[in-house]
N, C-alpha and C positions, 0 to 999 in steps of 0.2 A: 849542386849550385843552390838549391833551395835552402839547404842546411847552412851554407855560407851566408846567404842573405838574412836568414833568421838570426844568425849569430851577430851580424852587423846591426840589425835592428835592436836586438837585446843590448848590445854594448852601447849603442847611442842613447838608449833610454836609461841605462844604468849610469851613464857618465854626465847626466844633466847637472850643470854646475850651479844651479840655483834651486830655490825652494818654492813650491807652489802654494804652501800654506805656512803660517807662522809656527804651527806645531812642528813641521818638518825642520825649520830653521833651528828651533830650540832643541830638538832632539839631536841634530847634527852638532850644535854648539856643545851640548852636554857630553856627547860621546867623544868629541875631539878634545875637550878639556880634560876629561878623565884619561884619555889615551895619549895625552901630550902630543897631539898631532897639530902643530902650530899652523901648518899650511891649510888644512881643512878648517881649523878654527877661524882663520882669517877670512874664509869665504862666507862666513855668517855675518860679517860687518860690511856696511856700506863704506866706500872709500873716505867719505866725509864724516864718519861716525865720531863720537866722543865718549870717553870713559872718565868718570868722575869718582873721586873718593873724598867725601866730606870729612872735615876734621871736627873734633869735639868743640873747638873754639869758634866754629862758624866759618873757618877757612875751608878751602878745598884744593885738592891737587887734580889736575885734569890732563888727559892725553887726547890730543885732537888729531884725527885722521888715522887711517889704518896703519901707516908706518910707525907712528908713536905707540899705538895700541899693540902692535906686533912686538915692539921692543919690550913693553911692560909684560905682556903675556909670555914672551920667550923666557923671562926670568924664572917663571914657575915651570914652564914646559921643559926647559933645559936642565932643570935640577932634579936628579934622580931621587933625592931625599924628600921631595915634596909630593905627597899623595893627595889627590882631590877626589872626593866622592860627591857627586851631584845628586841631590834629593828631588827628582822630578815629581815624585808623588806628593811632595809638600808644596808644589808650585801653585800659584794663583794666577789667574789671567783675566784681563779685561780686553775685549775686542770690539772693533768696529770695522767698517769696510776697508780702510786703508791704513789702520794702525792697530797695534796690539801691545799690551804691557804684561809681562810675566815677572813674577817675583819668585825666585828660586834660591833655596839654601844649598850652599856648598860647604862641606866639612873638609877642613885641612888643618893639620898640625894642632888638633885639639880645639879648634875654634870653628865657629859657624860664620860664614861670609854670606850675607844676604845680597844677592844679585838682582837688581831691578833692570830688566831688559826691555827697552822700548823699541819695537820693531816697526818698520815702515814698509809699505808696499809701493813699489815702483814698477810699472810695466809688468804686472803679474808676478813679480819677484819679491819675496820677503827677506829682509835682512835687518840686523840690529843697527839702529841709528844713534841710540844713547844708552849707556849703561852706567848704573850707579852701584858702588860697592859700599856696604856698611858692615862693620864687624861686631859680633856679639860675643 
């Protein structure tokens, strides 16, 4: 009986669907992006998040809300020819009590994509609120 209860406690702790720190969120984002796990990737975004790709001419494309972001991200996650390598060791971060900004390089198809992730804390949970992609 004690073993059964211990297993339940372990499973309930292991399946926490949210992050208690911004580092946890970013690590889960990176692992799910590399592993092409779209469902886990989407748990790192708030439902009202936005993803923006600025154009060279000052224009920008944006995806608003987790459904639109899922559709965009699924294009890469669903393509077996696309490999993404997240460079967390090159990340930079700025933090305060309820927000954090990380700048992370992702290598894909011979180019570097600079991801700026703006995380927001709501009810002790950290998720991405705004993401900007620039290409080098």
